[in-house]
C-alpha positions in Angstrom: -2.6 4.4 31.0 -1.4 3.0 34.3 -4.9 1.6 35.0 -4.8 0.0 31.6 -1.2 -1.7 32.2 -2.4 -2.9 35.7 -5.6 -4.3 34.3 -3.8 -6.2 31.5 -1.3 -7.7 34.0 -4.2 -8.9 36.2 -5.9 -10.4 33.1 -2.8 -12.2 31.9 -2.0 -13.6 35.4 -5.5 -14.7 36.4 -7.9 -15.0 33.5 -9.1 -18.6 32.9 -9.2 -18.9 29.1 -12.1 -20.8 27.8 -10.9 -22.5 24.6 -13.8 -24.0 22.6 -13.2 -27.5 21.0 -13.4 -27.3 17.1 -15.7 -29.8 15.4 -14.5 -32.9 13.6 -13.5 -31.4 10.4 -13.3 -33.3 7.0 -9.8 -34.7 6.5 -10.0 -35.8 2.9 -12.0 -35.2 -0.3 -12.3 -37.3 -3.3 -12.2 -35.7 -6.8 -14.0 -37.6 -9.6 -12.7 -37.9 -13.0 -15.6 -36.5 -15.5 -17.0 -39.1 -18.1 -19.1 -36.4 -19.7 -18.9 -32.7 -20.7 -19.9 -30.1 -18.1 -21.7 -27.0 -19.3 -20.9 -24.0 -17.1 -24.5 -22.7 -16.8 -25.2 -22.7 -13.1 -27.7 -25.7 -13.6 -26.5 -28.7 -11.8 -28.1 -31.4 -14.2 -24.9 -33.4 -15.0 -24.6 -36.9 -13.5 -21.8 -35.9 -11.2 -24.2 -33.9 -9.2 -26.6 -36.9 -8.6 -24.2 -38.5 -6.4 -23.8 -37.2 -2.8 -21.4 -34.3 -2.4 -19.7 -32.8 0.7 -22.0 -31.1 3.3 -20.1 -30.9 6.5 -19.7 -27.1 6.7 -19.0 -25.2 10.0 -19.5 -21.6 10.9 -16.4 -19.6 11.7 -18.7 -16.4 12.2 -20.9 -15.6 13.8 -21.5 -18.9 15.9 -18.2 -20.6 15.6 -18.3 -24.4 15.6 -22.1 -24.6 14.6 -23.2 -26.3 11.4 -23.9 -24.0 8.5 -27.3 -22.6 9.0 -28.6 -23.3 5.5 -28.0 -26.7 3.7 -24.8 -26.6 1.5 -23.6 -29.3 -0.8 -20.4 -29.1 -2.9 -19.0 -31.5 -5.7 -15.6 -31.6 -7.3 -14.5 -33.2 -10.4 -11.7 -32.8 -13.2 -10.8 -33.9 -16.7 -7.7 -33.4 -18.7 -7.8 -29.6 -18.8 -9.6 -28.2 -15.7 -11.1 -28.8 -12.3 -14.7 -28.2 -11.7 -16.6 -27.2 -8.7 -20.3 -27.3 -8.3 -22.4 -26.1 -5.3 -26.0 -26.1 -4.3 -26.7 -23.3 -1.7 -30.0 -23.7 -0.3 -31.6 -21.0 1.4 -34.9 -20.9 3.5 -35.5 -17.2 2.3 -34.4 -17.2 -1.3 -35.9 -13.6 -1.8 -33.5 -12.4 0.9 -30.3 -13.6 -0.8 -27.9 -10.5 -1.2 -27.5 -10.3 -5.0 -25.4 -7.2 -5.1 -23.6 -6.7 -8.3 -20.0 -5.2 -8.1 -17.0 -5.0 -10.5 -14.5 -7.7 -10.3 -12.6 -8.3 -7.0 -14.8 -5.8 -5.1 -16.4 -7.2 -2.0 -19.7 -5.7 -1.1 -21.0 -8.1 1.6 -23.1 -10.3 -0.9 -23.9 -13.9 -0.6 -20.7 -15.6 -2.0 -19.2 -19.0 -2.5 -15.3 -19.6 -2.8 -12.9 -22.4 -3.4 -9.2 -22.3 -2.2 -6.7 -24.7 -3.6 -3.2 -25.5 -2.4 -2.0 -27.2 -5.6 1.7 -27.3 -4.5 0.6 -28.9 -1.3 3.1 -27.0 0.6 0.5 -26.0 3.4 1.4 -22.3 3.0 0.4 -20.9 -0.5 -2.5 -21.3 -2.8 -5.1 -19.7 -5.0 -8.7 -18.7 -4.3 -11.7 -18.3 -6.7 -15.0 -16.9 -5.4 -18.2 -15.9 -7.1 -21.2 -13.9 -5.6 -24.6 -14.8 -6.0 -24.9 -12.0 -8.6 -22.0 -13.7 -10.5 -19.2 -11.2 -9.8 -15.7 -13.1 -9.7 -13.1 -12.4 -7.1 -9.8 -14.2 -7.1 -6.2 -13.9 -5.8 -3.4 -15.7 -4.0 -2.9 -17.1 -0.5 0.6 -16.9 1.1 2.3 -17.0 4.4 -0.4 -19.4 5.5 -2.7 -16.6 6.8 -2.5 -13.9 4.3 -4.2 -13.2 1.0 -3.6 -10.8 -2.0 -6.4 -10.0 -4.5 -4.2 -8.4 -7.2 -3.8 -11.7 -9.2 -6.5 -12.1 -11.9 -6.9 -15.5 -13.4 -8.8 -16.5 -16.5 -11.6 -19.0 -15.4 -15.3 -19.5 -15.9 -18.3 -19.3 -13.5 -22.1 -19.2 -13.6 -24.7 -18.7 -11.0 -28.3 -19.3 -10.9 -30.9 -18.3 -8.3 -33.9 -20.5 -8.0 -36.8 -21.2 -5.5 -34.5 -23.2 -3.3 -31.6 -20.8 -3.1 -28.8 -20.6 -5.7 -26.3 -22.6 -7.4 -22.8 -22.0 -8.8 -20.5 -23.8 -11.3 -16.8 -23.0 -11.6 -14.3 -24.2 -14.2 -10.7 -23.5 -13.4 -8.3 -24.4 -16.1 -5.0 -26.2 -15.0 -3.1 -23.6 -16.8 -4.2 -21.1 -13.9 -2.7 -23.3 -11.0 0.9 -24.4 -10.4 1.6 -28.0 -9.6 4.4 -30.5 -9.9 4.2 -33.3 -12.7 3.5 -36.6 -11.1 1.1 -39.5 -11.7 -1.0 -39.1 -8.6 -1.7 -35.6 -7.1 -2.6 -34.6 -3.5 -3.7 -31.0 -3.2 -5.1 -29.0 -0.3 -8.7 -27.7 -0.7 -11.1 -25.7 1.2 -14.6 -24.1 0.6 -16.3 -21.0 1.9 -20.0 -19.9 1.8 -21.0 -16.5 3.0 -24.6 -15.6 3.7 -24.8 -11.9 3.6 -27.8 -11.1 5.7 -26.6 -13.4 8.4 -23.0 -12.2 8.4 -22.3 -15.8 8.3 -19.0 -17.6 7.1 -18.8 -21.3 6.9 -16.0 -23.3 5.9 -15.1 -27.1 5.4 -12.2 -26.1 7.8 -11.9 -22.8 9.7 -9.2 -21.3 11.9 -10.5 -21.2 15.5 -10.5 -18.0 17.3 -7.3 -17.3 19.1 -5.3 -19.5 16.7 -3.5 -19.0 13.4 -2.8 -20.8 10.2 -5.3 -21.2 7.3 -3.9 -23.0 4.2 -2.1 -25.5 6.5 -5.5 -26.7 7.9 -6.9 -27.6 4.4 -8.2 -31.1 3.8 -6.4 -33.2 1.3 -7.9 -33.6 -2.2 -7.1 -37.0 -3.6 -8.1 -38.7 -6.8 -6.6 -36.4 -9.4 -4.6 -38.7 -11.7 -2.9 -38.9 -15.0 -2.9 -35.1 -15.6 0.1 -32.9 -16.7 0.9 -29.4 -16.2 -0.2 -27.7 -19.5 2.2 -25.7 -21.8 0.7 -22.4 -20.3 1.2 -19.8 -22.9 -0.8 -16.7 -22.8 -0.5 -13.4 -24.8 -2.5 -10.2 -24.4 -1.8 -7.8 -27.3 -3.1 -4.3 -26.9 -3.8 -1.2 -28.8 -4.3 2.2 -27.2 -5.3 5.7 -28.3 -4.8 8.7 -26.1 -6.1 12.2 -26.6 -4.6 15.0 -24.3 -6.3 18.3 -24.0 -4.2 20.5 -21.7 -3.7 24.1 -20.8 -1.2 25.9 -22.9 1.2 28.9 -22.0 1.2 31.7 -24.5 4.1 31.3 -26.7 4.9 27.6 -25.6 6.4 26.0 -28.8 6.2 22.5 -27.4 2.5 22.5 -26.4 -0.3 23.1 -28.8 -2.9 22.3 -26.1 -3.9 18.9 -28.0 -1.9 15.9 -28.5 -2.9 12.4 -29.8 -0.8 9.4 -29.1 -1.6 5.8 -30.3 0.1 2.7 -28.8 0.6 -0.9 -29.6 2.2 -3.7 -27.5 1.7 -7.0 -25.9 2.1 -9.0 -22.7 3.1 -12.5 -22.6 3.0 -15.3 -20.0 4.9 -18.6 -20.7 5.1 -21.7 -18.5 8.7 -23.0 -18.2 8.4 -26.5 -17.0 5.7 -27.3 -14.4 6.9 -24.9 -11.8 8.1 -21.5 -13.5 6.1 -18.8 -15.2 7.7 -16.0 -17.5 5.9 -12.7 -17.7 7.3 -10.6 -20.4 6.1 -7.4 -22.3 7.0 -5.7 -25.3 6.5 -1.9 -25.5 4.5 -2.1 -22.3 1.6 0.2 -21.6 2.3 1.1 -17.9 -0.2 4.1 -17.9 -2.3 4.1 -14.9 -6.1 3.6 -15.2 -6.6 4.9 -11.7 -5.2 8.4 -10.6 -3.1 9.1 -7.5 -4.9 11.2 -4.8 -4.0 14.7 -4.3 -1.8 15.4 -1.3 -0.2 18.6 0.3 3.2 17.6 1.6 4.9 20.2 3.9 7.5 17.8 5.3 10.9 16.6 4.2 9.7 13.1 3.6 8.9 11.8 0.3 5.3 10.9 -0.5 4.7 7.2 -1.0 2.2 6.1 -3.6 0.7 2.6 -3.9 1.4 0.7 -7.1 -1.4 0.3 -9.6 0.3 -1.1 -12.7 -0.8 -4.8 -13.3 2.6 -6.1 -14.3 4.0 -5.1 -10.9 1.2 -6.0 -8.6 0.3 -9.4 -9.9 2.1 -12.1 -8.1 4.4 -9.7 -6.3 3.9 -11.4 -2.8 6.9 -13.5 -3.6 9.0 -10.3 -3.6 7.6 -9.5 -0.2 10.8 -9.1 2.1 11.1 -9.3 5.9 7.4 -10.3 6.7 7.1 -14.1 6.5 6.2 -16.7 9.1 4.8 -14.3 11.6 1.2 -13.1 11.2 1.5 -9.7 13.1 4.0 -7.0 12.5 3.1 -4.2 14.9 5.0 -1.0 14.8 5.2 2.1 16.7 7.0 5.2 15.4 8.7 2.8 12.8 8.4 3.0 9.1 9.5 -0.2 7.6 12.1 0.4 4.8 10.8 -1.2 1.5 13.7 -2.8 -0.4 11.6 -3.0 -3.6 9.3 -0.1 -4.4 8.2 -0.8 -7.9 7.2 2.6 -8.7 10.8 3.6 -9.1 10.7 1.7 -12.4 9.4 4.2 -14.9 9.7 7.1 -12.3 9.6 10.8 -13.4 13.0 12.0 -14.8 15.2 13.1 -11.9 17.5 15.8 -13.4 16.7 19.4 -12.7 16.3 21.6 -15.7 18.6 24.7 -16.6 17.1 28.1 -16.8 14.6 28.2 -19.8 11.6 30.0 -21.1 9.8 26.8 -21.9 10.3 23.1 -21.5 8.5 19.9 -22.3 9.5 17.1 -19.9 8.4 13.4 -20.1 5.7 12.6 -17.6 7.5 9.4 -16.8 10.4 7.4 -17.9 9.4 4.9 -20.7 10.0 1.2 -20.0 11.4 -0.4 -23.1 10.9 -3.9 -21.9 10.4 -5.9 -18.6 10.3 -9.6 -17.8 9.4 -11.4 -14.6 10.2 -15.0 -13.8 8.6 -16.6 -10.8 7.8 -20.0 -9.3 9.5 -22.8 -7.6 12.9 -24.2 -8.3 15.0 -27.1 -6.9 13.8 -28.6 -3.7 10.7 -26.3 -3.4 12.6 -22.9 -3.3 10.3 -20.0 -4.1 12.1 -17.9 -6.8 11.4 -14.5 -8.3 13.4 -12.4 -10.9 12.5 -9.1 -12.6 14.5 -7.3 -15.2 13.3 -4.0 -16.6 15.1 -1.5 -19.0 14.0 2.1 -19.0 14.6 4.6 -21.8 17.0 7.5 -22.1 14.9 10.5 -21.7 15.2 14.1 -23.0 13.5 17.3 -22.1 13.0 19.8 -24.9 14.2 23.1 -23.9 13.4 26.6 -25.4 15.8 29.5 -24.4 15.1 32.8 -26.0 13.7 31.0 -29.2 16.5 28.5 -29.3 15.4 24.8 -29.1 17.7 22.0 -27.8 17.4 18.6 -26.2 18.5 18.1 -22.5 19.0 14.7 -21.1 17.0 14.2 -17.8 17.2 10.5 -17.3 19.9 7.9 -18.4 19.3 4.5 -20.0 18.9 2.2 -16.8 18.8 -1.5 -16.0 16.8 -2.6 -12.9 17.3 -6.1 -11.7 15.5 -7.8 -8.7 16.1 -11.4 -7.5 14.3 -13.1 -4.6 14.6 -16.7 -3.3 12.7 -18.1 -0.2 11.9 -21.5 1.4 10.3 -22.7 4.5 11.3 -25.7 6.3 10.0 -28.2 8.9 6.4 -27.8 8.2 6.6 -23.9 8.1 8.3 -23.7 11.5 11.4 -22.1 9.9 12.0 -20.2 6.9 14.9 -18.4 5.1 15.2 -16.2 2.2 17.3 -13.5 0.3 16.5 -10.5 -1.9 19.0 -8.6 -4.2 18.4 -5.4 -6.2 20.7 -3.9 -8.7 20.4 -0.7 -10.6 22.9 0.3 -13.4 22.8 3.6 -15.5 24.5 4.0 -18.9 25.7 7.6 -19.1 25.9 9.5 -22.4 25.8 13.1 -20.9 28.5 13.5 -18.1 26.1 16.1 -16.4 23.9 13.3 -15.6 26.4 11.8 -13.2 25.9 14.5 -10.7 22.1 14.0 -10.7 21.6 10.3 -10.2 23.6 7.3 -8.8 25.8 5.3 -11.3 25.1 1.9 -9.6 23.1 0.8 -6.6 23.2 -2.6 -4.9 20.9 -3.9 -1.9 21.2 -7.3 -0.5 19.3 -8.7 2.4 18.4 -11.9 4.1 15.2 -12.8 6.0 13.8 -15.7 7.9 11.7 -17.0 10.8 11.7 -19.6 13.4 9.1 -21.1 15.8 10.0 -21.3 19.5 7.6 -24.2 20.2 6.1 -27.1 18.3 2.7 -25.5 18.1 4.1 -22.4 16.4 2.6 -20.2 19.2 5.7 -18.2 19.8 7.4 -17.0 16.5 10.5 -14.9 15.8 11.2 -13.3 12.5 14.1 -11.2 11.5 15.7 -9.5 8.3 18.9 -7.5 7.6 20.0 -5.6 4.6 23.1 -3.9 3.2 23.1 -1.0 0.6 25.9 0.3 -1.4 25.7 3.3 -3.8 28.2 4.4 -6.3 28.4 7.7 -8.1 30.4 10.9 -8.6 31.7 12.9 -5.8 29.0 15.6 -6.4 26.3 13.0 -6.4 27.4 11.3 -3.1 27.9 14.6 -1.5 24.4 15.4 -2.4 23.2 12.1 -0.8 25.1 12.7 2.3 23.8 16.3 2.8 20.1 15.8 1.9 17.0 13.9 3.1 17.0 11.4 4.6 20.8 11.3 5.8 21.7 14.8 6.8 25.3 14.0 7.5 26.0 17.8 7.8 24.3 18.1 11.2 26.9 20.2 13.2 26.2 18.5 16.5 26.0 15.0 15.3 29.3 13.2 16.4 28.5 9.9 14.7 28.4 11.1 11.2 30.5 13.4 9.1 30.7 14.4 5.4 33.3 13.1 3.1 33.4 15.3 0.0 35.7 12.9 -1.8 33.7 9.8 -1.3 32.3 8.0 -4.5 30.3 5.5 -2.5 27.7 5.5 0.3 27.0 2.3 2.3 24.6 1.5 5.2 22.6 -1.4 6.7 19.2 -1.9 8.3 17.3 -4.6 10.0 14.6 -5.8 12.5 13.8 -8.6 14.6 10.1 -9.4 15.6 8.7 -11.6 18.5 5.0 -12.5 18.2 2.7 -14.7 20.2 0.1 -15.7 17.6 -2.2 -17.9 19.5 -4.5 -17.6 22.5 -6.3 -14.6 23.9 -3.2 -13.0 25.6 -1.3 -11.0 23.0 2.5 -10.3 23.3 4.4 -8.5 20.5 7.8 -6.9 20.3 10.3 -5.8 17.9 13.8 -4.2 17.5 14.7 -2.3 14.3 17.6 -0.1 13.1 18.4 1.8 9.9 22.0 3.3 9.9 22.7 6.7 8.7 24.1 5.7 5.3 21.3 3.2 4.4 20.1 4.3 0.9 17.6 2.1 -0.9 15.9 4.5 -3.0 17.1 3.7 -6.4 14.6 0.6 -6.2 13.3 1.0 -2.6 11.9 3.5 -0.3 12.8 4.7 3.2 11.4 7.6 5.1 14.0 7.9 7.9 17.7 6.8 8.5 19.7 7.0 11.6 17.2 5.3 13.8 17.0 2.6 16.4 13.4 1.6 17.4 11.9 -0.9 19.7 8.6 -1.6 21.3 6.9 -4.1 23.6 3.1 -4.6 23.4 0.8 -6.8 25.2 -3.0 -7.0 25.2 -6.1 -9.4 25.7 -8.9 -10.5 23.5 -12.5 -11.4 24.5 -13.8 -12.6 21.2 -16.5 -15.2 22.2 -19.8 -13.3 21.4 -22.0 -12.5 24.4 -25.3 -10.5 24.8 -23.2 -7.4 25.1 -20.6 -7.6 22.5 -19.1 -9.6 19.7 -15.6 -9.0 20.8 -13.5 -6.7 22.9 -9.8 -6.2 22.5 -7.5 -4.1 24.7 -3.9 -3.3 24.0 -1.0 -1.4 25.4 2.6 -0.9 24.6 5.8 1.0 25.4 8.1 2.3 22.7 11.1 4.3 22.0 13.2 5.5 19.1 16.8 6.7 19.2 19.5 7.8 16.8 22.9 6.3 16.5 24.2 9.1 18.6 22.1 8.0 21.5 19.5 10.8 21.4 16.0 9.7 22.2 13.9 10.9 19.3 10.5 9.6 20.5 9.4 7.6 23.7 5.9 7.0 24.8 3.2 4.7 26.0 0.1 3.8 24.0 -3.2 2.0 24.6 -6.2 1.0 22.4 -9.6 -0.6 22.8 -11.7 -2.3 20.1 -15.4 -3.1 21.0 -17.9 -4.5 18.4 -21.5 -4.4 19.4 -23.8 -7.3 18.8 -25.2 -5.3 15.9 -21.8 -5.3 14.2 -21.2 -1.6 14.9 -17.5 -1.3 15.9 -16.0 1.5 18.1 -12.3 1.9 18.6 -10.4 4.4 20.7 -6.7 4.9 21.3 -4.4 7.3 23.3 -0.6 7.7 23.5 1.6 9.9 25.4 5.0 11.2 24.2 7.5 12.1 26.6 10.0 15.1 26.1 12.6 14.0 23.5 15.0 15.3 20.8 14.3 16.1 17.2 17.2 15.6 14.8 15.4 16.6 11.5 13.4 19.6 12.3 16.3 21.9 11.1 16.7 19.7 8.0 20.5 19.1 8.6 21.1 21.6 11.3 21.5 21.2 15.0 19.2 19.2 17.4 16.0 20.7 18.7 13.7 19.6 21.5 10.4 17.9 21.3 8.0 19.0 24.0 5.7 16.3 25.7 2.6 15.4 23.5 -0.7 13.8 23.6 -2.3 11.8 20.7 -5.6 10.1 20.6 -8.3 9.0 18.1 -11.7 7.7 17.8 -13.2 5.5 15.0 -16.7 4.2 14.7 -18.0 2.0 11.9 -21.6 0.6 11.2 -22.5 -2.8 9.9 -21.0 -3.5 6.6 -23.9 -5.6 5.3 -26.3 -2.7 5.4 -27.5 -0.5 2.3 -26.2 2.4 4.2 -22.6 2.2 5.8 -21.1 5.0 8.0 -17.8 5.6 9.3 -16.5 8.4 11.6 -12.8 9.1 12.5 -11.3 11.7 14.6 -7.6 12.2 15.3 -6.0 14.8 17.7 -2.4 15.6 18.5 -1.5 18.1 21.1 1.6 19.7 22.6 2.2 23.2 24.0 1.0 25.8 21.5 0.7 23.1 18.7 -2.2 20.9 17.6 -3.5 18.8 14.8 -7.2 17.9 14.5 -8.5 15.8 11.6 -12.1 14.6 11.1 -13.2 12.2 8.5 -16.7 10.9 7.7 -17.5 8.3 5.1 -20.9 7.2 4.0 -21.5 4.4 1.5 -25.0 4.1 -0.1 -26.4 1.2 -2.1 -29.6 2.5 -3.5 -29.6 -0.4 -6.0 -28.1 -3.9 -5.9 -25.8 -2.8 -8.8 -24.9 0.8 -7.6 -22.6 1.9 -4.7 -21.8 5.5 -3.9 -19.4 6.5 -1.3 -18.7 10.0 -0.2 -16.0 10.8 2.4 -15.4 14.6 3.3 -12.2 15.2 5.3 -11.2 18.2 7.3 -7.9 19.0 8.9 -6.8 22.0 11.0 -3.5 22.5 12.6 -1.2 25.0 14.1 2.6 24.3 14.2 4.8 27.1 15.8 7.9 25.6 14.4 7.2 25.0 10.8 10.4 24.9 8.7 11.0 27.9 6.2 14.7 28.0 5.3 18.2 28.4 6.6 21.2 30.4 5.4 24.8 30.9 6.3 25.8 33.8 8.7 29.1 33.7 10.6 27.7 35.9 13.3 25.1 33.1 14.3 27.8 31.6 16.7 25.2 29.8 18.9 23.8 27.8 15.9 27.1 26.9 14.2 27.2 29.7 11.7 24.0 29.2 10.2 20.5 30.6 10.9 17.5 28.3 10.9 14.3 30.1 10.1 10.8 28.9 11.2 7.3 30.4 11.6 3.9 29.7 13.0 1.9 27.8 10.3 -1.9 27.9 10.5 -3.0 25.1 8.1 -6.4 24.0 7.0 -7.4 21.4 4.6 -10.7 20.2 3.3 -11.3 17.4 0.7 -13.9 14.9 -0.3 -13.4 11.5 -2.0 -16.4 10.5 -4.1 -16.6 7.2 -5.6 -19.3 5.8 -7.8 -19.4 2.0 -8.8 -22.0 1.1 -11.1 -22.0 -2.6 -12.3 -24.4 -3.3 -15.2 -23.4 -7.0 -15.3 -20.4 -9.0 -13.9 -18.4 -8.1 -17.1 -19.5 -4.5 -17.6 -18.9 -1.8 -14.8 -18.4 2.0 -14.7 -16.3 3.8 -11.9 -16.1 7.4 -11.2 -13.6 8.9 -8.8 -13.8 12.6 -7.9 -11.4 14.4 -5.2 -11.5 18.1 -4.9 -9.0 19.4 -2.4 -8.7 22.8 -0.7 -5.6 23.7 1.4 -4.4 26.9 2.9 -1.3 27.8 4.9 -0.8 31.0 6.6 2.6 31.8 8.1 3.3 34.3 10.8 5.6 35.2 13.7 8.8 34.4 11.8 11.6 33.3 14.1 15.0 31.8 14.3 16.4 28.9 16.5 18.1 30.5 19.5 20.1 27.5 20.6 20.7 23.8 19.8 18.8 21.1 21.7 16.1 23.6 22.6 12.7 24.7 21.6 13.6 28.4 22.1 13.4 30.9 19.2 14.0 34.6 18.5 11.0 36.2 17.1 11.7 38.6 14.2 10.6 42.1 15.0 11.3 41.6 18.7 14.4 42.2 20.7 16.2 44.4 18.3 15.5 42.3 15.2 13.3 43.4 12.3 11.0 42.1 9.6 9.9 44.1 6.6 8.2 43.3 3.3 7.8 44.6 -0.1 6.6 43.4 -3.6 8.9 43.4 -6.5 8.2 42.0 -10.0 4.6 40.9 -8.8 6.3 38.8 -6.0 5.9 39.5 -2.4 8.9 39.2 -0.2 9.9 39.4 3.5 13.1 40.7 4.7 14.4 39.1 7.9 17.1 40.9 10.0 18.3 39.2 13.2 19.8 42.5 14.7 18.3 45.4 12.9 21.1 47.9 12.0 23.7 45.4 13.4 26.2 43.3 11.3 24.1 40.2 10.9 23.1 39.3 7.4 19.6 40.0 6.2 17.6 37.3 4.7 15.0 37.7 1.9 12.4 35.0 1.6 9.4 34.7 -0.8 6.1 35.0 0.9 5.4 31.2 1.7 1.5 31.7 2.3 -0.6 29.6 0.1 -4.2 28.9 -1.0 -4.4 25.8 -3.2 -7.3 24.3 -5.0 -7.0 21.1 -6.8 -9.2 18.5 -8.4 -8.6 14.9 -9.5 -11.4 13.1 -11.4 -11.4 9.7 -13.1 -14.0 7.8 -15.0 -13.5 4.2 -16.2 -15.8 2.0 -18.2 -14.5 -1.6 -18.1 -16.0 -4.3 -20.4 -14.6 -7.8 -20.2 -16.1 -8.8 -23.5 -14.4 -12.3 -23.5 -12.7 -14.1 -20.7 -9.4 -12.2 -20.0 -10.0 -9.7 -22.8 -10.9 -6.2 -21.8 -12.0 -2.8 -23.3 -11.3 0.2 -21.1 -12.7 3.7 -21.9 -11.0 6.2 -19.4 -11.5 10.0 -18.9 -9.1 11.8 -16.5 -9.5 15.4 -15.5 -7.2 17.5 -13.2 -7.4 21.1 -12.2 -4.9 23.1 -10.1 -4.6 26.7 -8.9 -2.4 28.3 -6.2 -2.2 31.8 -4.9 -0.5 33.7 -2.1 -3.4 33.9 0.5 -3.4 32.0 3.8 -7.1 32.6 4.3 -9.6 29.7 4.3 -12.8 30.4 2.5 -14.8 27.3 1.2 -17.1 29.3 -1.1 -14.3 31.3 -2.6 -12.1 28.1 -3.1 -15.1 26.3 -4.6 -15.6 29.1 -7.1 -11.9 29.2 -8.0 -12.0 25.5 -8.6 -15.0 25.9 -11.0 -13.3 28.7 -12.8 -9.9 26.9 -13.1 -9.2 25.6 -16.6 -8.8 21.8 -16.6 -6.5 19.3 -18.3 -8.3 16.3 -19.8 -7.1 13.0 -21.0 -9.3 10.6 -23.0 -7.9 7.1 -23.6 -9.2 3.8 -25.1 -7.3 0.5 -24.4 -8.3 -2.7 -26.0 -6.8 -6.0 -24.8 -7.3 -9.5 -26.2 -6.3 -12.7 -24.5 -5.0 -15.6 -26.2 -4.4 -18.8 -24.1 -2.9 -22.2 -25.0 
């Protein structure tokens, strides 16, 4: 690592950076008003195409600055209802055009044409619409000048035709799909992209030069659009669903017959308010996921984070992105950025624990009664976003000795999210604010100890450039949280993950058993050099012990102060030996508010892309000895021994019909290790078929795996409580299989299958010997004892710290496990009319667990096959109505 640091310093001080001069880009384009109807058929016969179009395209990749290698000509026109783009994309080898079919929004390295439009002309935001040579549509939004998000789906038309000269495309984008101010004469930003798959070539009207930043801000002006008005913009998507569930049934379960049919009906709406605001609303929303979450094994105290899959919450959500604007790189080392708005909290699983029962029927999620989202621009160009959602009061049905009764598990709840943001001075500065509110309406007083009564988060964020060229940028955010609830609820928050106020040797926190509120704060400041070959990035962040955003947000750790400083250098002008080489290095440290160093280390990474587009990456970091404040889960501090961490990744050319990826990760410290191997192979035997298989294998040994803790006044050295750990030998094998078969641009079939086998074998049970150490007393040694027995079909261990002495004996259930699981999902998607879709979905899940820590692939596979499955069949039909 020292060699890397010295090398980087030498490069920074003495390297002479050769910056190429960009070509003379087009500054302005003229849109032509149509005097005839245009048929969207991919045949450029209309009179508009007889006049010269724009032809000055330049390569961004692979030979930056060179003209496009194949003749390219584009025309742009408009009428009262839409903007039209036509392109003639000649090719000297038309039989070599990559005509790969894929489902919508799925990039597969095909030949492609795209148009990007900054209709607000704010030089930071916009829309993009792209079409592959095979006719697959991809669209999304552009934001923060450099970033894009493909979750937005517009309703627009396109058609492609391949001929003896190459291929042609026509695109019609209704004005209802864009956002612009009402005025007589419009100036928009526009850009075009052509990708030639076999050459790995990307050519733009205007590209972002290497070692620079900014994309939307470079767009040429589109002039000539006159006397148009923003349309009324009303859309409705009524839907019907039919779901049949065939699930396993426990004998005697009065709530589960093994089969249940549930129909549904509702509608989503989109309404334009003026020229700048859009209201999305839903009645009886169908927020069921078409895709399933992956199977995971979580043995930590940190909640598993799942990505959002519901269209209402992912479409246009960039406006609610907080703390990451203005700067194009947000590096982090041992830092997980708190998420102030985690939309999967809305409609979450019920939170209240059930009483003792014989049988119970619990809702799989909390039903959303209604939701509305208002987004757009308000006075003086401020970006605005507002969401309101109401979730139902949910009940579990309980059976106790034949008596049936309802038990409330989630109260009626209101969720509110508000966001404003604006950039100033041509994007050199920006400022924003975000507020979230959660309010619960209690009917059963027992719910007050299970969930918070009210929750508030308020935050501000912004950025500023330190120079006129926006090369050096600083961004920052800070937030405050306040939770209100009963004494019992706030006490639970203080003493549970992720706060752990009960830590006996933590002097900076203490439990208040009478508190009815919990408050905290968090923030981060980032510095980034975002132009040039020399890289510089640093950040300082903090999350106070009482910060609690989890009613509508997500946080993995509190009570941390984290910082890093990173540098590096980029060789990104292709040579005979590489396409690019990047070297990075950093120093980082994490502390708690008590001043304990929780992690400190140095890190280095090298990225190397060969001339054949294969990519090799390697990283290494070294962690110095440090303190662990969560290993005992609310108990005393322990010691982290020095550790090494490294990994290797290798990717082949993404254009090929067969694409490979190999990842290896390793973590090592004394008597502890983690090794993970992943291999992915994507095969394209047909232009319409893609198959990806990705086996993953993890093996690890943890000599300090948490088991439990219990009170014992004789445990004087550990504050009257014993903290039990064990050696855990863990093995996991899983495979991700994905099949994408696209019959035509509007009809596709997806299949996802994930089997998972995981085993954990616990041994050498032990207790922490003393705080701030990594020393343990092993049960069965030094006068202690460990015995076992089976009672009622359950295997138990009995841990006695002093044999026949006065210390309390602890009984624990055997924690060994052997888990097999399957997640499978098949989706047939047919867009039978623009914006109108039919889904046929089949989901299968299997799960079995037994007390056996041995890893045997054949036995696990046979168990998975023999395990009974739960199956869900669903039909969903939507119809788009637009005005």
